N, C-alpha and C positions, 0 to 999 in steps of 0.2 A: 436103056440098060435094064436088064431083067432084075426082078426082086432078088433072085438067088445070088446074082453077082454083086448087088448092093450089100446084101447080108455078109458075104465073104469079105468085101472091102471094109465094111464096118468092123468086122471081127479082127481083121488083120491091123487096122488102125488102132483099135483098142489094145491088142497085144503089144504093138510097137510103143504105144504111149506108156503102158505099164512098164515095159523094159527099159525105156529111157528114163522114167521116173526112178526106178530102182537103181540104175546106173549112176544117176546124179546123186542119190542118197548115199551110195556106197563111196563116192568120191568125197562127199562132204565129211563123213564120219572116219575116213581112213586116217590113221596116225602116221606121221613120219617115223621112220626107224633109223637110229644111228647106232654105230658100233664104236665103243670106247676101248681103247687099248689100256690094259692094266699090267701090273707086275706080279708075278708069283711070289709068295712068301714075303711081301713087302709090308709088314706090319708097321704102323697101324693103318696104312692106306688101303692095302688089298691083301686079303688072306682067306683061306678056306676054313670053315668050322662046320663039321658034319656035311661035308661035300657042298656046302653053300658059301658063296662069296660074302664076305663082311669087310668092314673097314670104312674109313673116312670117304674114300673115293666112291665106294660102292653106294653108301647112303646118300651122299651128295648127288649122285647120278639118279637115284630114285626120286629124290626131291625135286630134281630138274625135270624129270618125266612129268610130274604133276603140274608144274607151273607153265610148261611149254607144250603140253599135250603130245608129247613124243614117247617112243618106245626106245629104250637103250639097252642094247646088248653088250656083253663083255667078251673080250678076247685077250687072253693072258700070255705073257712072254717072260722069259727067264732073265733078261737084261734090258737096260735102257736102249742100248745100241739096236738090238733086234726090233724093239718096239718103234723106235725112230724110223728105221728102215721101212717097217710096215706102214707107218704113216705116210711116208714119202711115196710109197708104191700104191697107196690108195686102198690098202687092205683093211684099214680102220679109218674111222672118220675124225677122231680126235683123242687127245690124251691130256693128263694133267702134267704140266711141265714148266720149266723156267725158260721163257722166251729167249734169254740170253744165249742159250745153247743152239739156237735156230737162225738160219739165214732169213733175209727179209722176204722170201717167197712163201714164208709160213704166216698165217694170221693167228692172232690170239685175242682173248678177251681181256679186260682189265685185270690186272693181278689181284687176287683176293685172298691169298694165303702166304705168310712170310715165316717159314720155319727156320729156326736159327741152326747154325752148324758150329762145330767144335773142332778146331785144329789142335793137334796134340803130338807129342813125341814121348820118348822114355825118359826116366829119370837120369839115365847115364848118358843121354845125348849130349853132344858138344854144341849143338845148335838149338837154342830155346827161344829165339826171338824172330819174329816175322821178317824184320828188316835184314836179317842176316842169312835169309833162305832163298834169296834170288836164284832162280834157274835150278833149284833143288827139286828132286822127285818127291811127290806126295802121293800117297795111297788113298783110294777111295773104292767104294763098293760098286759092283756092276749095277746095282739098283740105284746108286747115287746120281745126283744132277749137279755136281760141283765142278764139272769140267771147265766151263767158261769162266766161272769165278776163279779158280786156280790159275787159268792162263792170264787173267786180268791182273792177278797178283805177281805174275812173273814166275809161277811155279810150273812143274811138268806133271800132269796127271798120269797116274799109273793105276790101272783098275785090277781089283781083286774080287774072287768069287765070294768071299765071306770074311769076317773080322778076324778069324783065326789065322788065315793065310797073310792077311794084312800085318797082323802083329808079328808073324814069323819073319817077314820081310823087314820089319822095322828093327827087330832083334839083330838080323844079319847085316843091317846098315845098307840094305838094297834101296831103301827110301829113307828120307830124312824125317818124315812126319806122316800122319794120317788125318783124314778129316771124315767125320761122320755127323749125321744130324744129331741134334741135341737129344732127341728121343732114342736114337740108336746108340749114342754114346753112354747115356745112363743105363740103358738096358744091358749093355756090355758090362758096365761096372757092377750092375746088380747080379749079373750071372757069374762074374769073376771078381769078387770084392777085394782080392789081394792086389788087383791092378789099381785100386784107389788108395789102399793102405796096407802096408806090409804087416804080417802077424808079428807078435812080440818076439818069437824065436826065428825070425826071418833070416834067410841066408843072403849073401851078397847079390846072388842072381835075382832073388825075389825083390830085393830093394831097388836094383837097377831097372827091373820091369815096371814099377810103378809109373802110371801114366801122368804126363805133365801137360796141362793146357797152355797153348802158345798164345792164343788171342781171345779176346772177348767175344762170345758167339754173335753179339749184335753186329759186329763189324762184318760178319760173314753170313748174313742172312740171304736166302734165296727169295725169289718173287715168283710164286706159282700161279698159273692161269690155265685155261683150256687152250690148247694149240691145235690148229687144224692146217691142212695143206691144200691149197687150191680149191677151198670150199667156203667162199664168202657168205653164202646163204646159211650154212650150218653155223658159221662163226656168229652171224647176226642172230640166229636163234639162241645160241649159247649165251651170247652177251645179254640178251633180253632176260633169259632165265636167271643168270647169275645176279644181274642187277635187282631183280625182284627178291631173291634170296637174300641179298645183302641188306636190303632195305628192311626186311622182317627180322634180321639178325639170326636167320636159320644157320648160316655158315659159322657164325661165332659160337652157336650152340653145339654144332657138331665138333668144332675145334676143342671146346671144353670137354666133350664127351670122350674124344679119342686122344687128345694130347694133354688133357688136364690143364690147358691154359688157352687163352684167346690169342691165336696167331693171325688174326684178320687185321691186326694193327701193325703197321710197318715202323 
């Protein structure tokens, strides 16, 4: 073999070696990328501030990126139903949800957040006890996750776009009660204080509109975890990340920040 051919073979071998080394290097440093489904205007879980996503779910995802060495993107939906459909179709990789609302074909991490709910009706309602409401219609928000809970209690879930429409249906007796998260319920009372206490010069209509809590919220707690569909490897990664964040009490800290209480305790 001529010296010229040996030179070209050596040059080619060196080039291929450097190429493979670079390829292996890229494979090692590449980060997995997941897409998390979130809800629009779902304070305090996910909401926009100056065009940037903020909230409990967003910050938890960012902390999860650090402990699992992954990249997490977000895709927003207007309702739980649309987000669950996207999860089933594989358009997103995981969501924060209550496993009770999903079939056995879905995987989940261990529950790590237990937000309380409040079941309520109006002051003028004829039915103010849970055991008297069997098969009655109960309103929840399209962002709510109480469907399975209500069905377990023998109640019929009816979805509404916002609290105003839910209260209108309650006034017209189209539903017997409503259910909101503890956070959303108190946010509603803060925005509409006459729903908690009628003014001194209240009319009969205002007195009737005062909200009455039916049951202790501890009885109606959700169990939130990360939910995946046909992605055992992603679920494994999420589980490892959540376990680490739980052990360092990072989730409890986020709960205090966004809910002003520790909801990691069942």
